[in-house]
ChimeraX commands (.cxc) that place a marker at each C-alpha (Angstrom):
marker #1 position 33.52,19.61,5.73 radius 0.5
marker #1 position 30.37,18.89,2.64 radius 0.5
marker #1 position 30.59,15.46,-0.09 radius 0.5
marker #1 position 28.94,14.99,-2.18 radius 0.5
marker #1 position 27.97,10.86,-3.96 radius 0.5
marker #1 position 27.11,11.12,-7.21 radius 0.5
marker #1 position 24.83,9.33,-8.33 radius 0.5
marker #1 position 23.76,5.35,-8.76 radius 0.5
marker #1 position 21.62,4.10,-11.24 radius 0.5
marker #1 position 18.52,2.14,-9.18 radius 0.5
marker #1 position 18.51,-1.24,-9.13 radius 0.5
marker #1 position 16.28,-3.76,-10.64 radius 0.5
marker #1 position 14.19,-3.85,-8.27 radius 0.5
marker #1 position 13.33,-0.56,-7.89 radius 0.5
marker #1 position 13.15,0.43,-11.54 radius 0.5
marker #1 position 10.51,-2.51,-11.56 radius 0.5
marker #1 position 8.68,-0.78,-8.97 radius 0.5
marker #1 position 8.65,2.91,-10.71 radius 0.5
marker #1 position 7.86,1.24,-13.85 radius 0.5
marker #1 position 4.08,-0.26,-11.75 radius 0.5
marker #1 position 3.51,2.66,-10.39 radius 0.5
marker #1 position 3.93,4.55,-13.87 radius 0.5
marker #1 position 1.54,2.34,-15.25 radius 0.5
marker #1 position -2.49,3.64,-15.72 radius 0.5
marker #1 position -4.14,2.14,-12.95 radius 0.5
marker #1 position -7.61,-0.48,-14.36 radius 0.5
marker #1 position -10.85,1.45,-13.25 radius 0.5
marker #1 position -11.20,0.68,-9.73 radius 0.5
marker #1 position -8.23,-0.31,-9.21 radius 0.5
marker #1 position -6.80,0.04,-5.64 radius 0.5
marker #1 position -3.13,0.46,-6.23 radius 0.5
marker #1 position -0.68,1.48,-3.57 radius 0.5
marker #1 position 1.18,5.21,-4.06 radius 0.5
marker #1 position 4.29,3.88,-2.31 radius 0.5
marker #1 position 5.08,0.54,-3.44 radius 0.5
marker #1 position 2.77,0.10,-6.88 radius 0.5
marker #1 position 1.32,-3.47,-5.83 radius 0.5
marker #1 position -2.42,-4.67,-5.59 radius 0.5
marker #1 position -2.57,-6.44,-2.39 radius 0.5
marker #1 position -5.35,-5.23,-0.02 radius 0.5
marker #1 position -5.50,-5.82,4.11 radius 0.5
marker #1 position -8.17,-4.73,6.58 radius 0.5
marker #1 position -6.76,-5.10,9.81 radius 0.5
marker #1 position -9.10,-5.81,12.63 radius 0.5
marker #1 position -9.35,-5.97,16.51 radius 0.5
marker #1 position -11.21,-8.00,18.93 radius 0.5
marker #1 position -12.26,-10.64,15.69 radius 0.5
marker #1 position -13.30,-14.87,17.12 radius 0.5
marker #1 position -13.90,-16.58,15.55 radius 0.5
marker #1 position -17.97,-18.88,15.99 radius 0.5
marker #1 position -19.28,-21.96,14.19 radius 0.5
marker #1 position -16.38,-21.70,11.67 radius 0.5
marker #1 position -16.79,-18.30,11.20 radius 0.5
marker #1 position -15.71,-14.93,11.77 radius 0.5
marker #1 position -18.03,-12.44,14.25 radius 0.5
marker #1 position -17.85,-8.47,15.55 radius 0.5
marker #1 position -14.55,-6.96,15.60 radius 0.5
marker #1 position -13.47,-3.80,15.49 radius 0.5
marker #1 position -11.90,-2.61,11.95 radius 0.5
marker #1 position -8.76,-0.18,12.66 radius 0.5
marker #1 position -7.66,-0.16,9.09 radius 0.5
marker #1 position -9.49,-0.32,5.61 radius 0.5
marker #1 position -7.70,-0.31,2.46 radius 0.5
marker #1 position -4.38,-0.43,3.45 radius 0.5
marker #1 position -1.55,-2.17,0.72 radius 0.5
marker #1 position -0.31,-5.35,2.32 radius 0.5
marker #1 position 3.62,-5.47,1.10 radius 0.5
marker #1 position 4.22,-2.31,3.08 radius 0.5
marker #1 position 2.03,-3.02,5.97 radius 0.5
marker #1 position 4.71,-6.14,5.79 radius 0.5
marker #1 position 6.87,-4.62,6.27 radius 0.5
marker #1 position 5.62,-2.41,9.38 radius 0.5
marker #1 position 4.76,1.12,6.87 radius 0.5
marker #1 position 0.97,2.51,6.97 radius 0.5
marker #1 position 0.23,2.90,3.09 radius 0.5
marker #1 position -3.54,3.21,2.83 radius 0.5
marker #1 position -3.98,2.83,-1.08 radius 0.5
marker #1 position -7.08,4.91,-1.86 radius 0.5
marker #1 position -6.08,7.42,-4.37 radius 0.5
marker #1 position -6.29,10.68,-3.06 radius 0.5
marker #1 position -8.87,12.85,-3.78 radius 0.5
marker #1 position -8.65,16.61,-5.43 radius 0.5
marker #1 position -10.34,18.64,-3.62 radius 0.5
marker #1 position -13.85,20.44,-5.17 radius 0.5
marker #1 position -13.64,24.32,-6.28 radius 0.5
marker link #1:1,2 radius 0.2
marker link #1:2,3 radius 0.2
marker link #1:3,4 radius 0.2
marker link #1:4,5 radius 0.2
marker link #1:5,6 radius 0.2
marker link #1:6,7 radius 0.2
marker link #1:7,8 radius 0.2
marker link #1:8,9 radius 0.2
marker link #1:9,10 radius 0.2
marker link #1:10,11 radius 0.2
marker link #1:11,12 radius 0.2
marker link #1:12,13 radius 0.2
marker link #1:13,14 radius 0.2
marker link #1:14,15 radius 0.2
marker link #1:15,16 radius 0.2
marker link #1:16,17 radius 0.2
marker link #1:17,18 radius 0.2
marker link #1:18,19 radius 0.2
marker link #1:19,20 radius 0.2
marker link #1:20,21 radius 0.2
marker link #1:21,22 radius 0.2
marker link #1:22,23 radius 0.2
marker link #1:23,24 radius 0.2
marker link #1:24,25 radius 0.2
marker link #1:25,26 radius 0.2
marker link #1:26,27 radius 0.2
marker link #1:27,28 radius 0.2
marker link #1:28,29 radius 0.2
marker link #1:29,30 radius 0.2
marker link #1:30,31 radius 0.2
marker link #1:31,32 radius 0.2
marker link #1:32,33 radius 0.2
marker link #1:33,34 radius 0.2
marker link #1:34,35 radius 0.2
marker link #1:35,36 radius 0.2
marker link #1:36,37 radius 0.2
marker link #1:37,38 radius 0.2
marker link #1:38,39 radius 0.2
marker link #1:39,40 radius 0.2
marker link #1:40,41 radius 0.2
marker link #1:41,42 radius 0.2
marker link #1:42,43 radius 0.2
marker link #1:43,44 radius 0.2
marker link #1:44,45 radius 0.2
marker link #1:45,46 radius 0.2
marker link #1:46,47 radius 0.2
marker link #1:47,48 radius 0.2
marker link #1:48,49 radius 0.2
marker link #1:49,50 radius 0.2
marker link #1:50,51 radius 0.2
marker link #1:51,52 radius 0.2
marker link #1:52,53 radius 0.2
marker link #1:53,54 radius 0.2
marker link #1:54,55 radius 0.2
marker link #1:55,56 radius 0.2
marker link #1:56,57 radius 0.2
marker link #1:57,58 radius 0.2
marker link #1:58,59 radius 0.2
marker link #1:59,60 radius 0.2
marker link #1:60,61 radius 0.2
marker link #1:61,62 radius 0.2
marker link #1:62,63 radius 0.2
marker link #1:63,64 radius 0.2
marker link #1:64,65 radius 0.2
marker link #1:65,66 radius 0.2
marker link #1:66,67 radius 0.2
marker link #1:67,68 radius 0.2
marker link #1:68,69 radius 0.2
marker link #1:69,70 radius 0.2
marker link #1:70,71 radius 0.2
marker link #1:71,72 radius 0.2
marker link #1:72,73 radius 0.2
marker link #1:73,74 radius 0.2
marker link #1:74,75 radius 0.2
marker link #1:75,76 radius 0.2
marker link #1:76,77 radius 0.2
marker link #1:77,78 radius 0.2
marker link #1:78,79 radius 0.2
marker link #1:79,80 radius 0.2
marker link #1:80,81 radius 0.2
marker link #1:81,82 radius 0.2
marker link #1:82,83 radius 0.2
marker link #1:83,84 radius 0.2
marker link #1:84,85 radius 0.2
view
């Protein structure tokens, strides 16, 4: 038997997230398409510290949303480019 659940009003956090995502982006700013955050991370493998500086390493992911990656969700922050026809 199929039962429909009535729609509930979004929580306060969900309302704020939707409002932020709908705001126009400043020109050239990176913003997560999923949560609206503007914090980005670059993930590297094999980096080491020599003389107080980070050396080497292989870049695995660049410009991913820091807030989403903390929750285990991969969300690239680069805007989706439209195909040129």
